[in-house]
N, C-alpha and C positions, 0 to 999 in steps of 0.2 A: 607364408613363405612364398616369394615370387616364383612364377612358373619359369622353368629353365628350358634352354634350347638343347637339342641333340647335338653331340659333338660334330657331326659332319655338316651341320647347317649353321653352326654358331658364328663362324667367321663372316659369312655373307650377311647374316642378320645383324651383326654388330656394325658392319659398314653401311647398312641401309639406314634411311631416315624416314620412319613411318609418320604419316600425317593424321591428325584427328579426322574422324568420319565426317564431322560437321563442316570441315573446311573443304571437302571435295565437291566438285561440281558433278552434274549428271553425266557429262561425257567422261569424266574421270572414273566414275563408278562403272560405266560399261567397259571402259578400257581395262580397269582392274579385274573385272569379271573374266574378260577374255584371257588376260595374262594368267589368272588363277587356273583356268582350264588348261592352258598350255604348260603350266609348271607342274612337274612331277610331284612335288611335295604339297601342292595345293595352296601355297602361300603366295599371294599376288606380289609381294615385295621381293621375292627371290627370282633370279633368271631361270629360264627353262633348261639351261645347261650350266655346267660348272667345269672349271679347269683346275686340276690339282696344282698345288704350289710348286711341286717339283718341275712341272712343265714350264710354269711361269719363270722359275729361276734359271732353267736350262736354255730357254729360247734365246735370250740375249747372248749368252756365251756361245751357243751353237752358231748364231748368226755371225759373231765375230770370228770364230774359227773357220766358218765356211767362206767368209770374205777373205780371210788370210789364205785359205787354200786356193781360191780363184786367182788372187794376186800372185801366189807362188806358181800356179799353173802357167800364167802368162809370162812370168819371168823365166821359166824353164822351157819355152817353146824351141829355143835353139839347141837344146841338149839332145843327145842321142836317146832313142827310145828306151833301151834297157836301163840306162842310168836314170832317166827321167821317171820311169815307172817305179823303180826302186825307191827313189826319193819321195815320190808322191805316196807310195804305200806306207813308208815310215811316217810321213807327216800325218796321213789320215789316221794311222794307228795311234799316234801321239795325241791327236785331237780327241779321239774316242776315249783314250786313257785319261786325258784331262777332264773331260765331261764326267766320266765315271768317278774319278777321285773327288771332283767337286760335289757330285751327288752324294757320295758317301759322307763327306764332311758335313754337308747340309743336313743329311738324315740324322747324324749323331748330335749336331749342335743345335738344330732347329726343330726337326720333326718330332724327335722323342720328347723334348720338353713341352712342345705344343700339345701332343697327344696326352701326355700326363696332365697338363693344365686343363684340358677339356674334360678329362675324367674326373678331376678333382672338383671342377665347377659343377658337373652333374651331381656329384655326391653332396656338394654344398647346397645345391638347389633342392635336394631330397631331404634336407634338414640335418645333415651330418656336419657339425661345426668342429670336429676333431681332425680335419684334413689339413695336410700341408704338402708342399711340393719339395722334391729332393734336389732340384737344381738351383736352390736359392744361394748356394755357396759359390756359384760361377761368378767370375769377375768380369762380367760383360753386361750388355743390355738385357739378355735373357735372365741372368742372375738378378738384375734389378727388378724385372718383372716378377720373378719368384719371391723375392723378399717383400715386395709390395703386396703380393697375394697373401703370403703368410701373415703379414701385419694386418691386412684387412680381416682375415679370418679370426685372428686373435681379438681384434676390436669387436667383431660381431659376437664372438663367444662371451666376452666380458659384458657387452650390452645385453645379451640374452640373460645372463646371470643377474644383472641388475634389474631387468624387467621381471624376472621370476620372483626375486626378492620383494620388489615393490608390489607385485600381484598378491603374494602371500600376506604382506602387511595390510594391503587394502581389504582383502577378504576377511582378515581377522578383525579389522576395524569395522567393516560393514556388519559382521556378525555381532560385534560388541554393541553397535548402535541399534541393531535390530532388537537385541535383548533389552536395551535401555528403553526403546520405544514401547515395547510391550509392557514393561514395568511402569513407564510414565502414563500410559493409557489407563492401566488399572488404578494407579494412585490418584489420577485426576478424577476418576469417577467416585472413588472412595472419599476424596476430600470435598468434592462439590456438594454431596448430599448433606453432610453435617454443616457445611458452610452456609448453605441456603437456610437451614434451621436457625443458625446463629444470627444471620442477617434479619430473619423474621422476628426473632426475640428482641434484637436491638431496636427495631422499628417500634415494637409494642412498648418497650421501656421508654424510648424517646417520646412517644405520644403521651405517656402518663406522667412525665416529669413536668414540674412547674416551669413556667417561662423564666423565672429568676434562678432556677437551680444551677449551681456551678457544674453539675454532672453533665450538662448538655455539651460542654466543650469536649469532655471525655468521649461521649457518644459520637460526636463528629469525628474524632480521631479513630475510633473503632470502625466507623463506616469506611473511612479512607483505607484502613488496613485490610478490611474485608474486600474492598474493590481491588486493592493491590494483589491480594492472594488469588482472587478470581481471575485477574489478568494473567498471572503466572501460570495458573492451571490451564487457561485458554491457550497460551503459547505452547505449553507442553503437549496439549492435544493436537494443535496444528502441526507441530514438529513430528509427533509420532504417527499421526494419521492425516497426511496431506491429501488434498483433493485437487484435481486438475482445474486449471483456470477456465472460467466460463467467458470466453472472449467474444467480443463483438466490436465492430468498427465504430469508434466514437472519438470525440475531441479530447486529446491528451491534455491540452491546456486547461480544460475544465476540471479534469481529475486532479491535476497538480494544484489548481487554485483552491479546491475544496480542502486538500491536505494542508495547504499553507494557512487557510483561515483557522483551522483547529490549532495549528502550530503557533499562530500569533496569540491565541488565548493563553497558551503556556508561557509565551515570551514576555507577556506584560509584567509578570512578577519579577523578572530579572532585567527589565528595561533593555531588552535586546530587540533590535530592528530586523525584521525579515522582509527582504525585497524580492518581489517576483518579477521576472522578465519573461513574458510570454512571446510567442512567435505566431502571429495570425496566419502566416503563410504555410504553417505546418499542416500537411494533410491529415485526415483522420487515421488513427492508428488502431489496429486490432489488439485489444487488451481487455483484461478483467479489471474494471474500474475499482471494485472493492479491494482486490488484492493489491493493486498498485497504490491505492490510497493507504493501505497498511504499510507498504514498503516505505513510501515517502514520509509518512508520519513518524515512522521509526527513525529514519535518517535525521529528520528535523529535531526530534527529541534528543538524539545523541549529540547533535550539534549544539543544542541549548545547554546540555550538561557539560560540554567541553569548553564553553566560553564564559567569561566573567561578565559583570554588569557593563552596560553600554557597548556590548559587542555587536556584531553584525553577521547575519546569515543571508546569503544570496542564492536564490533558486532560479535557474535558467533553463528554459525549454527551447530547443533548436533542432532543426533537421541536420543530418550529416549523411549525405548520399542516400542509401536505402534504409537508413536507421534514423530513429528519433532519439535524441539525447536529453536527459534531465540531469542537471548538475546541482548538487547541494554543497555549497562552499561556505565555510565559516572561518573566522579569524581567531580561533581559540587556541588552546594549548598545543594541539597537534598530537600525533601518535608516535611513540618511540619506534625506531626502525626494527628493534627486536620483537615488537608486538605486531607489526603489520602483517607478517605471513600467517598469523593465527587468529586474526579478528573475526574471520568467517567460520571458525570452527565452533560446533555446538558446545555450549556450556563454558566457553572461554570468555572471561571478562576481567578487566582490570579495575572495575569500579567496586566500591565498597558494598553496593547492593545491586541486585539484578541477577538474572539467570544465565546471561550470555547466549540467549536463544534468538535475540532480535535480528542480528545481522545474518546469522545462519538461516533463519526463516526467510529473510529478505532475499538472500542470494538464491535460495531454492525457488521462490516465486518468480524472480526475474528469469532464471534459467528455464522454468516451465513455460515462460513466454518466448522462448528461443532467443533470449537476450543475454546480456552479461552485465556485471557490476564491477567497477574498478575503484580503487582508492589511491590517492596521492596525498602525502602529508609531510609537513616539516615541523619539527618541534619548535614551539614558540611562534609560529606563523599561521598555522591553521591546517584544515583538512578539506579535501574535496572528494565527494563520492559522485561517480558518474554512472548513471543507469542508461544502458543502450538497448533499445527495443526495435525490432524490425517493423517497418511500416505495414508490412503484410506478412503474416505467418505462412508457412508451408501448409498446403491443403491437407496433408496426411495427419497433422497433429492439431489442427485448429478445431475447436469445439464450438457448438452453437450456444 
């Protein structure tokens, strides 16, 4: 909750325009320090004295009345003294009465609403969102101010309720995923042990089979399925037990090129062309090459699955300000708009096979690099994934 101002200093602080510390010169710093010493409140932005609004409102009226009294005095110089004194006394009393009446009206119409507004703002700053002002029914500018204030408080109250609901939802989801992570870790270890034994037995059986045996084709399929199960278990382990990236400054073009080389091996079976556009002017980027390699290979495999034969995938590496951008674009089927908000959720997939962990793991890796991953897609035209990485990470989270 933002820090609030005391009622007696709120008006002056609102009218002031503080500047950032970094924009002040040395002389301005010394002047501000002297002003802070002279100011009773210790705030260098506030004047060392203040004039109440009543005085500010009465000064012009008093000046007008005083000027009228002087003109009236000059106009009555030819009158006799008793009559002149009586008229002047009545005029002076009238001027005082006018000032008093004007002050009473201002007190009722302006001061009371402003004091109430200051008190409500103080309560609002303390966290009480059930406040409202009573002068919102006035049919004037003060009433407009009250209605705007009540509407603002109502919007803040609704926003806080939405935030609290979202917080409870996110906490419940985090607890759910934490439980799934523990379960996935246990299952992964339980599956890997017998899987390793099965793989060993298959190798022994394959070695003893004759070269002309038709069972060799079955053994090959079994090996592929074992490798697929092992990859699923590995993704589960990486999702449930992530480790921070081991970043070092290196050439991002090289990392991308290695991922594209492996992707081209997969693309040969579908006659898909993968084009790489590197940027030699890109400076070295702090990243974990193994993790980024995993991210890019996952995006390439997804692109290959989304396009038909004779399709095309374009991988582009380019700088963008203080960021390095890697784009993986394909001309495949695209992603339906109703699926786009969910594609990075764990275990969400629209494919007939797969765990739905690839994009979720990719986003976590990119975010651990202090970057972001975005997607744009049009059904029937293709999809583009953009990975943005800072050229240099902040020192507090970079690891050797």
